[in-house]
Steps between C-alpha positions, in 0.01 A plus 500: 500500500309628200608350171447683174522331163517700181412384154436643156836639405657444163602653173271753337540736208499877546144625512376168628320407819565265786334418831698390802340304783603472862337234713541514875509207740267686735190711463589820317222673693728477805777690324543870568660557162573295190644571166791492265851636476756456229876500499783425266855427619685817586185709518277609782182319577207686351139487607268388223159482664359459849157431641405569858270315732242770446518452124704812437743473213835652414656470157863595441562810292694317231211261431203718575218472244653180363489268802212418732479290814212281607424224745291188526437424865348162424825393335730685741658652194611847400554590137679770312370556149764650277431645157694701242815344632829668425856375498563689822238284671739208468577397855454248776160551657450415865181452692489674836278476805501673833318391812540623853824673411654194338607500136470198274640452153454256219791359307423707194400448143687630200340725241690566180370748247676452170431456133 
């Protein structure tokens, strides 16, 4: 069972930046896919950013050009760097991993964008 632990959420002002971290309990090089989703109660889950085993990246349309995803294999950690944050980025952010057809989720970290 892969465990994912997020960190880095918090309160940030509009226009600010924040980096979220997701550390896996197993080697992230064994994962087929890793990344981030976000969801607020009553809304659909939305993909934020994904990174494939081959290094390919997908960034969600609503955050494109503001968010980037990166990884540190030595730390078994995936990051999402968020800049120019907007109030609509306020959400619960969840780390996601997929391996051999199995999906794994972190417990989430809250990001609030407010002045």
